[in-house]
Each structure stands twice: as structure tokens, then as C-alpha cells.
DRENLOLUM-238793 format. One line per field, with one value per residue (C-alpha): residue number from 1; residue in three letters; x negated, y negated, z negated. Coordinates in nm, 3 decimals, padded with zeros to 5 digits, always signed. Each point is the difference from the previous one (the first is absolute). Layout:
REM DRENLOLUM-238793
seq NUM;... $
type ALA;... $
c1 X;... $
c2 Y;... $
c3 Z;... $
This chain:
REM DRENLOLUM-238793
seq 1;2;3;4;5;6;7;8;9;10;11;12;13;14;15;16;17;18;19;20;21;22;23;24;25;26;27;28;29;30;31;32;33;34;35;36;37;38;39;40;41;42;43;44;45;46;47;48;49;50;51;52;53;54;55;56;57;58;59;60;61;62;63;64;65;66;67;68;69;70;71;72;73;74;75;76;77;78;79;80;81;82;83;84;85;86;87;88;89;90;91;92;93;94;95;96;97;98;99;100;101;102;103;104;105;106;107;108;109;110;111;112;113;114;115;116;117;118;119;120;121;122;123;124;125;126;127;128;129;130;131;132;133;134;135;136;137;138;139;140;141;142;143;144;145;146;147;148;149;150;151;152;153;154;155;156;157;158;159;160;161;162;163;164;165;166;167;168;169;170;171;172;173;174;175;176;177;178;179;180;181;182;183;184;185;186;187;188;189;190;191;192;193;194;195;196;197;198;199;200;201;202;203;204;205;206;207;208;209;210;211;212;213;214;215;216;217;218;219;220;221;222;223;224;225;226;227;228;229;230;231;232;233;234;235;236;237;238;239;240;241;242;243;244;245;246;247;248;249;250;251;252;253;254;255;256;257;258;259;260;261;262;263;264;265;266;267;268;269;270;271;272;273;274;275;276;277;278;279;280;281;282;283;284;285;286;287;288;289;290;291;292;293;294;295;296;297;298;299;300;301;302;303;304;305;306;307;308;309;310;311;312;313;314;315;316;317;318 $
type MET;TYR;GLU;LEU;ILE;ARG;GLN;THR;PHE;TRP;GLY;PRO;LEU;ILE;ALA;ILE;TYR;LEU;PHE;LEU;GLY;GLY;LEU;GLY;SER;MET;ALA;PHE;VAL;ALA;SER;TYR;LEU;ILE;TRP;ARG;ARG;LYS;GLY;SER;GLY;LYS;VAL;VAL;ALA;ALA;GLY;SER;LEU;VAL;GLY;ILE;VAL;SER;VAL;ILE;VAL;GLY;ILE;LEU;ALA;LEU;ILE;LEU;ASP;LEU;GLU;HIS;PRO;GLU;LYS;PHE;TYR;LEU;VAL;LEU;THR;SER;PRO;LYS;LEU;ASN;PHE;ASP;SER;TRP;ILE;VAL;ILE;GLY;SER;LEU;LEU;LEU;THR;LEU;PHE;THR;VAL;PHE;ALA;VAL;LEU;PHE;SER;ALA;PRO;LEU;LEU;THR;GLU;GLY;PRO;LEU;GLY;PHE;LEU;LYS;PRO;LEU;THR;SER;LYS;TRP;SER;GLY;GLU;GLY;VAL;MET;ASN;LEU;LEU;GLY;GLY;LEU;ALA;ALA;ILE;ALA;GLY;VAL;GLY;VAL;ALA;ILE;TYR;THR;GLY;ILE;LEU;ILE;GLY;ILE;VAL;GLU;ALA;VAL;PRO;PHE;TRP;HIS;THR;PRO;ALA;LEU;PRO;LEU;LEU;PHE;LEU;VAL;SER;ALA;ALA;SER;THR;GLY;LEU;ALA;ALA;TYR;ASP;VAL;VAL;LEU;ALA;PRO;TRP;LEU;LEU;SER;ARG;GLY;LYS;LEU;THR;GLY;GLU;GLY;GLY;GLU;VAL;ALA;GLU;ALA;LEU;HIS;ARG;MET;THR;LEU;LEU;ASP;GLY;TYR;VAL;ILE;LEU;PHE;GLU;ILE;VAL;VAL;LEU;PHE;THR;TYR;LEU;LEU;VAL;GLU;SER;TYR;GLY;PRO;ALA;GLY;SER;SER;ALA;ALA;VAL;SER;LEU;LEU;LEU;SER;GLY;GLU;LEU;ALA;PRO;VAL;PHE;ILE;LEU;GLY;VAL;VAL;VAL;VAL;GLY;LEU;LEU;ILE;PRO;ALA;ALA;ILE;ILE;LEU;GLY;TYR;LEU;SER;ARG;PRO;HIS;GLU;VAL;GLU;ARG;SER;LYS;LEU;TYR;THR;ALA;LEU;LEU;LEU;GLY;LEU;MET;VAL;LEU;ILE;GLY;GLY;LEU;ALA;LEU;ARG;TYR;CYS;VAL;LEU;SER;ALA;GLY;TYR;LEU;GLN;VAL;PRO;ALA;ILE $
c1 -02.697;+00.108;-00.084;+00.237;-00.069;+00.238;+00.100;-00.085;+00.090;+00.376;-00.009;+00.277;+00.095;+00.101;+00.224;+00.134;+00.083;+00.151;+00.211;+00.129;+00.028;+00.217;+00.207;+00.034;+00.115;+00.278;+00.107;+00.059;+00.170;+00.263;+00.053;+00.056;+00.268;+00.183;+00.014;+00.130;+00.263;+00.112;-00.172;-00.071;-00.163;-00.254;-00.084;-00.109;-00.179;-00.181;-00.099;-00.103;-00.250;-00.129;-00.089;-00.177;-00.187;-00.123;-00.102;-00.177;-00.201;-00.034;-00.176;-00.224;-00.134;-00.071;-00.167;-00.207;-00.129;-00.149;-00.361;+00.042;+00.338;-00.055;+00.007;+00.362;+00.166;-00.223;+00.199;+00.272;-00.168;-00.291;+00.011;-00.047;+00.305;-00.020;+00.370;-00.121;-00.134;+00.269;-00.171;+00.082;+00.343;+00.038;-00.133;+00.265;+00.291;-00.093;+00.004;+00.363;+00.140;-00.109;+00.088;+00.382;+00.010;-00.057;+00.213;+00.274;-00.035;-00.038;+00.384;+00.087;-00.271;+00.113;+00.325;-00.245;-00.319;-00.089;+00.344;-00.239;-00.078;+00.349;+00.052;-00.297;+00.097;+00.364;-00.126;-00.007;+00.229;+00.257;+00.094;-00.094;-00.328;-00.049;+00.097;-00.260;-00.272;+00.086;+00.031;-00.337;-00.163;+00.162;-00.143;-00.323;+00.004;+00.057;-00.307;-00.198;+00.131;-00.097;-00.331;-00.099;-00.056;-00.099;-00.275;-00.196;+00.189;-00.217;-00.324;-00.059;-00.325;+00.233;+00.236;+00.204;+00.128;-00.022;+00.377;+00.329;+00.137;-00.180;+00.171;+00.352;-00.126;-00.068;+00.298;+00.203;-00.223;+00.063;+00.369;-00.001;-00.235;+00.169;+00.382;-00.210;-00.115;+00.393;+00.028;-00.319;+00.075;+00.381;+00.038;-00.182;+00.215;+00.351;-00.123;-00.048;+00.372;+00.220;+00.291;-00.038;+00.310;+00.076;-00.355;-00.163;+00.214;-00.028;-00.371;+00.020;+00.206;-00.219;-00.282;+00.161;+00.060;-00.390;-00.119;+00.219;-00.121;-00.339;+00.036;+00.114;-00.291;-00.217;+00.096;-00.099;-00.321;-00.066;+00.068;-00.225;-00.272;-00.015;+00.054;-00.334;-00.181;+00.109;-00.105;-00.329;-00.089;-00.035;-00.156;-00.406;-00.199;+00.022;+00.346;+00.003;-00.260;+00.213;+00.316;-00.232;-00.150;+00.376;+00.119;-00.229;-00.335;-00.082;+00.309;+00.234;+00.125;+00.061;+00.169;+00.191;+00.087;+00.020;+00.150;+00.192;+00.149;+00.045;+00.009;+00.254;+00.137;+00.116;+00.140;+00.206;+00.107;+00.114;+00.156;+00.177;+00.114;+00.074;-00.001;+00.248;+00.308;+00.293;-00.140;+00.084;-00.192;-00.216;-00.298;-00.176;+00.020;-00.175;-00.268;-00.072;+00.021;-00.269;-00.212;+00.042;-00.062;-00.333;-00.082;+00.072;-00.211;-00.280;+00.051;-00.026;-00.297;-00.184;+00.116;-00.208;-00.294;-00.008;+00.054;-00.308;-00.208;+00.044;-00.142;-00.267;-00.217;-00.043;-00.313;-00.232;-00.307;-00.320 $
c2 -02.543;+00.336;+00.240;+00.182;+00.359;+00.200;+00.295;+00.350;+00.222;+00.045;+00.176;+00.107;+00.335;-00.237;-00.165;+00.317;+00.091;-00.357;+00.023;+00.393;-00.014;-00.322;+00.157;+00.305;-00.064;-00.297;+00.292;+00.226;-00.293;-00.022;+00.335;+00.032;-00.301;+00.180;+00.292;-00.193;-00.152;+00.378;-00.099;+00.257;+00.277;-00.002;-00.344;+00.088;+00.315;-00.205;-00.325;+00.238;+00.196;-00.317;-00.133;+00.295;+00.073;-00.378;-00.038;+00.341;-00.086;-00.342;+00.142;+00.221;-00.339;-00.152;+00.308;+00.032;-00.366;+00.085;+00.030;+00.347;+00.101;+00.348;-00.123;-00.214;+00.211;-00.163;-00.322;+00.161;+00.309;-00.199;+00.022;-00.359;-00.169;-00.366;-00.116;-00.338;+00.098;-00.070;+00.324;+00.214;-00.198;+00.070;+00.336;+00.076;-00.146;+00.211;+00.295;-00.064;-00.077;+00.293;+00.242;-00.156;-00.016;+00.329;+00.125;-00.230;+00.097;+00.358;+00.117;-00.245;+00.165;+00.339;-00.030;-00.010;+00.204;+00.029;+00.210;+00.263;-00.191;-00.062;+00.265;-00.190;-00.396;+00.095;-00.035;-00.390;-00.056;-00.128;-00.378;-00.127;+00.170;-00.115;-00.346;-00.002;+00.150;-00.257;-00.299;+00.069;+00.026;-00.300;-00.202;+00.145;-00.060;-00.387;+00.020;+00.135;-00.246;-00.294;+00.183;-00.003;-00.380;+00.005;+00.234;-00.298;-00.282;+00.052;-00.039;-00.354;-00.044;-00.030;-00.279;+00.075;+00.321;-00.117;-00.140;+00.139;-00.070;+00.270;+00.283;-00.158;-00.004;+00.365;+00.091;-00.164;+00.130;+00.337;-00.018;-00.112;+00.304;+00.238;-00.090;+00.003;+00.361;+00.109;-00.148;+00.207;+00.334;+00.007;-00.176;+00.290;+00.247;-00.188;-00.063;+00.386;+00.056;+00.014;-00.201;-00.250;+00.149;+00.183;-00.003;-00.167;-00.286;-00.023;-00.008;-00.260;-00.243;+00.048;-00.071;-00.300;-00.136;+00.028;-00.152;-00.276;-00.041;+00.016;-00.300;-00.207;+00.139;-00.127;-00.360;+00.046;+00.120;-00.268;-00.263;+00.168;+00.038;-00.363;-00.102;+00.172;-00.144;-00.341;+00.002;+00.202;-00.263;-00.246;+00.241;+00.043;+00.056;+00.359;-00.021;-00.298;+00.170;+00.342;-00.209;-00.140;+00.364;+00.119;-00.324;-00.085;+00.237;+00.350;+00.150;-00.228;+00.244;+00.266;-00.217;-00.235;+00.284;+00.346;-00.181;-00.273;+00.036;+00.379;+00.081;-00.304;-00.239;+00.282;+00.200;-00.260;-00.141;+00.292;+00.180;-00.306;-00.055;+00.288;+00.266;-00.222;-00.006;+00.199;+00.360;+00.247;+00.344;-00.100;+00.188;-00.320;-00.107;+00.315;-00.065;-00.360;+00.093;+00.274;-00.299;-00.254;+00.267;+00.064;-00.362;-00.069;+00.311;-00.143;-00.389;+00.183;+00.153;-00.285;-00.236;+00.215;+00.040;-00.386;-00.065;+00.209;-00.103;-00.380;+00.030;-00.208;+00.039;-00.324;+00.010;-00.273;-00.108;+00.103 $
c3 -00.743;+00.109;+00.255;+00.244;+00.052;+00.244;-00.209;+00.170;-00.303;+00.037;+00.390;+00.205;-00.202;-00.290;+00.269;+00.090;-00.402;-00.053;+00.301;-00.067;-00.379;+00.061;+00.310;-00.182;-00.340;+00.115;+00.279;-00.309;-00.217;+00.303;+00.039;-00.398;+00.034;+00.312;-00.238;-00.276;+00.257;+00.106;+00.347;+00.267;-00.114;+00.308;-00.042;-00.372;+00.070;+00.307;-00.203;-00.299;+00.187;+00.205;-00.355;-00.130;+00.319;+00.029;-00.383;+00.032;+00.312;-00.129;-00.315;+00.241;+00.192;-00.356;-00.119;+00.307;-00.052;-00.331;-00.023;-00.160;+00.136;-00.148;-00.369;+00.049;-00.284;-00.258;+00.045;-00.208;-00.183;-00.156;-00.404;-00.025;+00.246;+00.009;+00.036;+00.013;+00.354;+00.322;+00.151;-00.298;+00.012;+00.363;+00.019;-00.277;+00.193;+00.303;-00.183;-00.171;+00.299;+00.250;-00.304;-00.055;+00.379;+00.096;-00.271;+00.088;+00.361;-00.021;-00.052;+00.278;+00.268;-00.097;+00.180;+00.318;+00.084;-00.353;-00.085;-00.135;-00.303;-00.105;-00.260;-00.196;+00.075;-00.111;-00.354;+00.020;+00.299;-00.208;+00.028;-00.344;+00.027;+00.344;-00.054;-00.321;+00.227;+00.306;-00.218;-00.161;+00.353;+00.103;-00.269;+00.026;+00.376;-00.051;-00.237;+00.261;+00.283;-00.233;-00.121;+00.364;-00.022;-00.363;+00.132;+00.189;-00.182;-00.318;+00.192;-00.155;+00.222;+00.314;-00.033;+00.258;-00.141;-00.352;-00.025;-00.120;+00.370;+00.108;-00.168;+00.087;+00.368;-00.016;-00.186;+00.256;+00.310;-00.176;+00.000;+00.359;+00.124;-00.217;+00.186;+00.336;-00.070;+00.020;+00.364;+00.113;-00.161;+00.055;+00.316;+00.212;-00.183;+00.079;+00.404;-00.018;-00.049;+00.276;-00.183;-00.321;-00.135;-00.346;-00.203;+00.283;-00.024;-00.369;+00.016;+00.282;-00.180;-00.316;+00.246;+00.134;-00.356;-00.127;+00.306;-00.037;-00.347;+00.111;+00.196;-00.289;-00.194;+00.270;-00.005;-00.372;+00.090;+00.251;-00.290;-00.235;+00.265;+00.084;-00.297;-00.142;+00.299;-00.092;-00.329;+00.035;+00.277;-00.228;-00.300;-00.039;+00.273;+00.007;+00.061;+00.236;+00.217;+00.001;+00.112;+00.293;+00.093;+00.024;+00.205;+00.200;-00.044;+00.137;-00.218;+00.185;+00.269;-00.209;-00.242;+00.225;+00.259;-00.220;-00.343;+00.086;+00.373;+00.046;-00.419;-00.092;+00.293;+00.239;-00.244;-00.174;+00.321;+00.152;-00.332;-00.073;+00.361;+00.171;-00.238;-00.211;+00.241;-00.078;-00.063;+00.259;-00.019;+00.347;+00.102;+00.115;-00.358;-00.113;+00.240;-00.088;-00.397;+00.079;+00.190;-00.303;-00.251;+00.180;+00.015;-00.358;-00.117;+00.264;-00.171;-00.366;+00.056;+00.181;-00.313;-00.206;+00.213;+00.055;-00.352;-00.124;+00.298;-00.088;-00.356;-00.087;-00.292;-00.172;-00.178;-00.201;+00.263;-00.155 $
């Protein structure tokens, strides 16, 4: 016999970290891939900056959740590092991503307001070095996105989390929210311009392609999410109880409306319907992209909050 206890040790700050860590890392991966394809420098710089800032803010949320946040540095500075610990591995991935992403992005950002740093960044702004730094940051970034699912997936006492499907779900969601972040950042910049020609037209075209790609990623996320819920509904008592909590319990309004409807179904329908039509640079599509980007981000954060809140510790009854 088992006793089910609703978990409370993973709170909202962890949900914010999981959300921003995944979003930021995959936004940077997209930025690096665009750079490799010689895409718009404006898009690459914006995506890199969004990625770095998001991950750093996520790390701060993680640190603030610690019982002694002032001692966070001991995770990687202890003389007895345990590389079998996913907390140590995750901290190392976050550190490597941040360092390599900053070094990759610095020469790009000096083309704008950070121009006074150009003499310094020019020393490693060659294409070969940039490719190495960006590639290492992208690899670490994918690791960070997967790790956001592994971090809670290793908790064996919570069967709803303890499944390989969770890292996959969080990775796909991270890719979707990372792409949606471009809508939220670049659509307002494009709307502030008088005419969408020249650089603005190039950015608008890139944004359109990424938004359309996000539509297909969301479709895959829907498949992964509902497969995950279906399998878990037939799982141990803690798993089936978690699924019931999401679909018909107190978390149902947030999950069904926030995650499924607002974060997945509406964006997928509009992106693959209205926005997938033969493209012309239209301001109405930019407003739509901005709204959909916000909806996807809301859904991504709500997903992590719901998964954490639905966790049941399954412990032997005394």
C-alpha cells in the first residue's frame, strides 16, 4: 500500500527556472543556426541576447529557491564534486552555456550600443572562433533544455515525473517557447518602423519562417503531451492521480485553458492557418505573431507550473 502526498518542495521559482532555462537555451540555439546560415544579424543578436538574459534570470530564480542562496557557488567549487549528481551536471551545463554564449554574442552586440567594447571583442570575432564558441554554446544549450526535464525526472518518489517522456516534453516545449520569444522581441521592433523594407523586410521574413516552424513544433508538442498523459494515466497510483488533477481536479482550469487552449491549440491553429498563407509583409501579421508569441510563452510557463504542482510523492504507507 502506498500513501500519496502532494509535493510542495518544488515551487513557483523552480517553475520559472525550468521555463526560462529551456526558453533561453533554445532561443540561443536558433540564433546560432541562423548565424550559420548567414541570416539577419539583427535576428541573431536579438536571439542571442534573449537567450543569455533568460538563462541568467532563470539561474537567479533557482538560486533564490535555495535554502541558503548565498552559498550557491559551492555547487561547483566544492573540492569533492560529485559528477554522478545531476545537480552538479546541470550547474556545469548552465555555466558552460553562459560563458560560451556570452563570448559568441559579444562581437555581435558590439555592432550596436556596446560598440565601445569592439577593440576587445575583435580579438575573437573571426568566423572560425565564433563558430567554435557558438557550437559549444549550442551543445550546452540543448543539454540545458533536456536537463530542465531531468532535474525533476530523477525524483523516483514522484512517478508522474520519473519517466523519459518528461525531458522530451520539456525539450520540445523549450524549442517552441524559444522560437516564440523572437515574436515577442522582434514584432514590436518591426511595428515601430515606418516601412518594412530593407533590413526590416529581412527581419520580417525571418520572423515569419520561425513562427511557421513553431507551429509545427507545437503540433509535435501536442502529440508528446497527450501521449505522456495517456501513458501516465495507466501508471502507478501517483501518476494516475496527477493526470486526474490536471484534467479534472483543481489544476484543470490552468492546465486545460492555460496550457492546452491558450498555449497550444489556438497558436497552432492560427499559425498553420492564417500565418501560413503566401507571405507578404503585413502589419496585421506582426500583431498576430506578437499575440501568439505571448500565448505560447504563457502556455510554456503554465505547463511547468502544472507538472510541478501535480506531482505526488508515492511513499509506502505506515
